[in-house]
C-alpha positions in Angstrom: 10.4 -26.4 9.2 11.5 -28.9 6.6 14.1 -28.2 3.9 11.5 -27.2 1.3 9.8 -24.7 3.6 13.1 -23.1 4.6 14.2 -22.4 1.0 11.0 -22.2 -1.1 7.7 -20.3 -1.1 4.5 -21.8 -2.3 2.7 -19.6 -4.8 -0.1 -22.0 -5.7 -1.2 -25.5 -6.9 -1.6 -27.1 -10.3 -5.4 -27.7 -10.3 -6.0 -29.3 -13.7 -4.8 -29.9 -17.2 -6.1 -28.0 -20.3 -6.2 -29.5 -23.7 -4.1 -32.3 -25.0 -0.8 -30.5 -25.5 0.3 -30.4 -21.8 -1.0 -27.1 -20.7 -1.7 -26.9 -16.9 -3.8 -24.5 -14.8 -1.9 -22.9 -11.8 -4.3 -21.7 -9.2 -2.5 -18.9 -7.2 -2.7 -19.0 -3.4 -1.1 -15.5 -3.0 -2.6 -12.1 -2.4 -1.0 -10.5 -5.6 -1.0 -13.0 -8.5 -0.2 -10.2 -11.0 3.3 -10.0 -9.4 4.1 -13.4 -10.8 3.2 -12.8 -14.5 6.8 -12.7 -15.6 7.9 -16.0 -14.1 10.4 -17.8 -16.2 10.7 -21.0 -14.0 9.0 -22.7 -11.1 9.5 -25.7 -8.9 6.8 -28.4 -8.6 6.9 -30.5 -5.5 7.0 -34.2 -6.6 7.6 -36.9 -4.0 8.5 -34.2 -1.4 11.3 -32.8 -3.7 11.2 -29.5 -5.6 11.6 -30.3 -9.3 12.5 -27.3 -11.6 10.5 -26.5 -14.7 11.1 -23.7 -17.2 7.9 -21.9 -18.3 7.6 -21.7 -22.1 4.3 -19.8 -22.1 2.3 -18.2 -19.2 -1.2 -16.6 -19.7 -2.7 -14.9 -16.7 -6.4 -14.9 -15.9 -6.3 -14.1 -12.2 -6.4 -15.9 -9.8 -5.3 -18.5 -12.4 -2.4 -18.8 -14.9 -2.2 -21.2 -17.8 1.3 -22.6 -18.2 3.2 -24.6 -20.8 6.3 -26.1 -19.1 9.4 -27.2 -21.0 9.4 -31.0 -21.4 5.6 -31.3 -20.7 4.2 -31.6 -24.2 1.2 -33.9 -23.7 -1.7 -34.4 -21.3 -0.1 -37.7 -20.2 3.0 -35.8 -19.0 0.8 -33.0 -17.5 -1.7 -35.2 -15.6 0.8 -36.3 -12.9 1.4 -32.6 -12.0 -2.3 -32.1 -11.0 -2.7 -31.2 -7.3 1.0 -30.6 -6.9 2.4 -27.5 -5.1 4.1 -24.8 -7.2 7.1 -23.2 -5.5 9.6 -20.5 -6.2 12.8 -19.6 -4.3 12.0 -17.4 -1.2 14.6 -15.0 -2.4 12.7 -14.5 -5.7 9.4 -13.8 -3.9 8.1 -10.4 -5.2 7.7 -7.6 -2.6 4.1 -7.0 -1.5 2.8 -4.0 -3.4 1.1 -1.4 -1.2 0.0 0.6 -4.2 -3.7 1.5 -4.2 -5.6 -0.4 -6.9 -9.0 0.3 -8.3 -10.3 -3.0 -6.7 -9.5 -1.4 -3.3 -12.5 1.0 -3.9 -15.0 -1.8 -2.8 -16.5 -0.7 0.4 -15.9 3.0 -0.3 -18.8 5.5 0.2 -19.8 7.3 -3.0 -20.6 11.0 -2.8 -21.7 13.0 -5.9 -20.8 16.7 -6.3 -24.5 17.6 -7.1 -26.6 14.9 -5.4 -24.6 14.4 -2.2 -24.2 11.0 -0.5 -25.3 8.0 -2.6 -24.2 4.5 -1.5 -21.3 2.1 -0.9 -19.4 0.5 -3.8 -20.1 -3.2 -3.6 -18.0 -4.4 -6.6 -15.7 -3.3 -9.3 -16.4 -4.7 -12.8 -13.7 -4.9 -15.5 -15.4 -4.2 -18.8 -13.6 -4.3 -22.1 -13.9 -0.6 -22.6 -13.6 0.6 -19.0 -13.7 -0.2 -15.3 -17.1 0.2 -13.7 -18.2 0.5 -10.0 -21.4 -1.0 -8.8 -23.5 0.3 -6.0 -27.1 -0.2 -4.8 -28.9 3.2 -4.8 -32.7 3.3 -3.9 -32.8 -0.5 -4.2 -31.4 -0.5 -7.7 -28.0 -1.6 -8.9 -26.2 1.4 -10.5 -23.0 1.1 -12.5 -20.8 4.1 -13.2 -17.3 4.5 -14.8 -14.2 4.7 -12.7 -12.2 7.3 -14.7 -10.7 10.7 -14.4 -13.7 12.3 -16.0 -16.2 11.2 -13.3 -14.0 10.5 -10.2 -13.0 13.9 -8.7 -11.2 12.6 -5.6 -10.5 9.6 -3.5 -10.1 9.9 0.3 -8.4 6.6 1.4 -8.4 7.5 5.1 -12.2 8.2 5.1 -12.9 5.5 2.5 -14.8 8.0 0.4 -14.9 8.7 -3.3 -16.2 12.0 -4.7 -17.7 11.7 -8.2 -19.5 13.9 -10.7 -21.9 11.5 -12.4 -23.2 12.5 -15.8 -26.6 14.2 -15.8 -29.4 11.6 -16.0 -27.3 8.5 -15.2 -29.1 7.7 -12.0 -32.5 8.4 -13.7 -31.8 5.7 -16.3 -31.3 3.1 -13.5 -34.3 4.4 -11.4 -36.9 4.5 -14.1 
């Protein structure tokens, strides 16, 4: 283990620049990018040395963040940072969150209170107004909202979700 590996933790890599004002794209290589949305500074590995940079602006679009770094004000200053490792001190590494997230519902079996067993959730879609689950039922893709009104219970152990879909929702997709 070299000196960098003993003291620092790699959270991602600068993948490219954006625009002419020095903005860079950080591609996260960690399981929980949202845990890093309040970063104030990072280290970028340049010539096998961690160089500190203060973050002036950070915009998240998981698994990517767009950063403006203090002292990097033009594409000519940002370009040499492309393909460089982005590090933080190991001691500042956020704890892994074990909290259940809506995205964890992928693979759960859907059961309706009226219709019984339906299908397995194959994706979760973040829409502007609400979060939707997608499943294939009778060879048709069906979307339904993930909210307290329709989701009655979630059994994490059995990987099952009990829903009460609105009357006629399935008919819309099957017709």
